[in-house]
C-alpha positions in Angstrom: 6.3 16.6 15.4 8.8 14.5 13.3 7.4 11.7 11.3 9.3 8.5 11.4 9.4 5.6 8.9 7.1 2.8 10.0 8.8 -0.6 10.4 8.1 -3.1 7.5 6.4 -0.5 5.0 9.1 -0.6 2.3 7.1 -3.2 0.2 3.8 -1.4 0.5 5.6 2.0 -0.1 7.3 0.6 -3.1 4.4 -1.3 -4.5 2.1 1.8 -4.2 4.5 4.2 -5.8 5.3 1.8 -8.8 1.6 1.0 -9.6 0.7 4.7 -9.4 3.5 5.9 -11.5 2.9 3.0 -14.0 -0.6 4.2 -14.4 0.4 7.9 -14.6 -1.8 8.9 -11.9 -0.6 11.9 -9.7 -0.8 11.6 -6.1 -3.5 14.2 -5.9 -5.7 12.2 -8.5 -5.3 9.2 -6.5 -6.0 10.7 -3.3 -9.1 12.5 -4.5 -10.4 9.3 -6.3 -9.8 7.3 -3.0 -11.4 10.1 -0.8 -8.1 10.9 1.2 -5.8 13.7 1.6 -3.0 14.0 -1.0 -0.5 14.2 1.9 -1.5 10.6 3.0 -0.5 9.2 -0.5 3.0 10.7 0.1 3.1 9.4 3.5 2.2 6.0 2.3 4.7 6.0 -0.5 7.4 7.2 1.8 6.8 4.6 4.6 5.6 7.3 7.1 2.3 5.7 7.4 0.3 2.7 6.6 -3.2 2.9 5.3 -5.9 1.0 7.2 -7.7 -1.7 5.3 -10.7 0.3 4.2 -8.3 3.0 2.8 -6.0 0.3 1.2 -9.2 -1.2 -0.5 -10.2 2.1 -2.1 -6.7 2.8 -3.3 -6.6 -0.8 -4.7 -9.9 -0.1 -6.4 -8.9 3.1 -8.0 -5.6 1.4 -9.2 -7.3 -1.7 -10.5 -5.6 -4.1 -8.3 -6.4 -6.7 -5.5 -5.6 -5.3 -2.1 -3.3 -8.1 -1.3 -0.7 -6.8 -3.7 0.1 -4.2 -1.0 0.9 -6.7 1.7 2.4 -9.5 -0.2 5.9 -8.7 1.0 4.7 -8.5 4.7 3.0 -11.8 4.7 5.3 -14.7 6.1 5.6 -17.8 4.1 4.2 -20.8 6.1 6.5 -24.0 6.0 4.5 -27.2 5.4 4.0 -29.2 8.6 4.4 -32.4 6.9 0.7 -33.4 8.0 -1.5 -35.1 5.5 -4.1 -32.8 4.1 
């Protein structure tokens, strides 16, 4: 089975890799603290897979960030409709 890069995972992968490295946490240590397999951290960081919300929440907790930092690049900006608030 060949793993392919998931579409629109570059932001999540880059953010996760940067946060983990900046905190000097190994993939193995992050995985253990989040209760997942080490290979899954590698898959997330290389854009081969996307964590479900529960796993993303656990990873964010270990890294000490809000979960939304992983998805900020993938949330489309909404233009103002011009309607009064």
